[in-house]
C-alpha positions in Angstrom: 8.2 -20.8 -39.4 7.6 -22.2 -36.0 10.7 -20.8 -34.7 9.6 -17.4 -35.9 6.3 -17.7 -34.2 8.0 -18.4 -30.9 10.1 -15.4 -31.1 7.3 -12.8 -31.2 5.4 -14.9 -28.5 8.3 -14.7 -26.0 8.6 -10.9 -26.5 4.8 -10.4 -25.8 5.1 -12.3 -22.5 8.0 -10.0 -21.5 5.9 -7.0 -22.2 2.9 -8.5 -20.3 4.8 -9.1 -17.3 6.2 -5.4 -17.4 2.6 -3.9 -17.8 1.4 -5.7 -14.9 3.7 -3.8 -12.3 3.3 -0.6 -14.2 -0.6 -0.8 -13.9 -0.1 -1.7 -10.1 2.2 1.4 -9.8 -0.4 3.7 -11.4 -3.3 2.5 -9.4 -1.1 2.9 -6.1 -0.3 6.3 -7.1 -3.7 7.4 -7.8 -4.9 5.9 -4.3 -2.1 7.5 -2.8 -3.0 11.1 -4.3 -6.7 10.5 -3.4 -5.6 9.7 0.2 -3.2 13.0 0.3 -6.2 15.2 -1.0 
């Protein structure tokens, strides 16, 4: 059971790392649009 618990934990970490850059890109895009306007 411990092995099964580690599998989803690892997957969650991968998803979290992918969300960080995505959120940063979204914020940068919003700032760029605001600056352009």
